[in-house]
N, C-alpha and C positions, 0 to 999 in steps of 0.2 A: 531664306526660308527657315522657319523655326522647326526644330525636330520635335516629333511627338515623344513625350515621355512614356516609357513602358511602365505599366503598373507592376509594382513589386509583388511577387507572389508570397503569400504567407506559407510558412512551413507548418507541417502537421495540421493540415486543415481538413481532417476527417469530419464528415457531417456528424453532428452530435445526435446521439440516439436519445430520444426523450421517452421515458417510461411513465406512462400516464397513471400508474397506480401509486405514484409518490416515492418509489424507491429508485436507487441509482447504484451502479457498480462502483465500489470504492476499492482502490488499490491501497492496501495497507502500507506498502512501500512506495512512496512517491517522492519526488516528482519524476516524471518520465525522463526529463532531460538529465537528471542525476543518476538514474538507474537504467542506463541505456546500452550496456554492452556486456557480452560474455555471460558468466554465471549470475552476475548481479541482475541483468535483465531477465534471465530465466527465473530467478527467485521472485522478482516483481510480478511476473506473469503466471507464476505457479498458482493453480486453482485454490490452494489454501490461503494465499495472500490476496485474494480478490473476494469481496463479500458484498452482498446487497444490503444497503442501509437506507433509512429515510433521507431523501435528498434535501428538502427544504429546512430540515432541522439538524439532525446529527451530522450529515455530510458537510453541510455549510459550517457548522460549529467547529468541527475538527480542522477544516482548512482555514478558518478565520483565526483560530488560536495558535496554529502551528505553521511554521514556514515550510518545512519538509522533514523527511527522515534521512539522516546522513547514510549514504550507502556504505556497506562493508567492503573489505577488500575482495577481489575476485576469488581468492582462495577460501576465505571464510564464507562467502556466498555458496561456493561449491559444497563445503562441509554442511551448511545449513540445508541445502537441497537434498543431500544424501540422507540426512537425519529425518527430514520431512517425509521422504519416500519410505524410509524404514518404518516410521511411526504409522504411516498410512497403511502399509502392508500388514502391520501387526494389529491394526484395528484400534490403535490408541487415539487416532484423530480421524475426523470425518469431515467431508466437505459441507456438511450440514451444521458444523459447530458454530456457535455464536461468535461474534467478533471478540468478545472478552477472552474466550478460551484461545482463540487464534493468537491474540496478542500475548497472552501468558506463555504460550508455546514458543513464540518468536523471542520473547524476552529471555526465556530459559536457554534457547539455542545460542543467543549472542552475548549473554551476561558475562561470560569469562573471556570471550575472544574479541569482542568489538563493542566496548563500553558505550561510545556515543550513540551507536545504533540501538543498543538495548535501552538506554535512557530515553531516547525519542519514542520507542515503543511504549515505555512506561508512561510517558506524558500522554500519548494517545489513549492508553488504557484509562488513565485518570479522567480524561475528557468524556470518554464513553460511559464510565461508571457514574460520573456526576450527572450526565444526561439521563441515564436510565434510573438513577436513584437520587432525585433532587432532595435537598434538605428541607 
């Protein structure tokens, strides 16, 4: 008798939420698999690091041109979270800020402490600016 093969379950198979007005939730810090624990995951999920952007244009463009954002150390992610919360309480940042301002804030937070992460945010900012201001 032949054994029936069990179908292999996919991991992370959340149903995809489709937003019919053409925008999608973009995690500025991706991929989920790289930003998956401790303060690094908290930073990825922080409301300032999640923004709605056009799905079929900008979101697709960012992910097609970049592989991922290298995660910082857990310690540096904790520092960034602390500063984001301070900036939010002081009114210096808002959850309504455009993606460009969010990226500039993240670049400033990581520029001296986690250069690969800051450089990847810079690249993402370049893509966003070129999309919004084509030559």
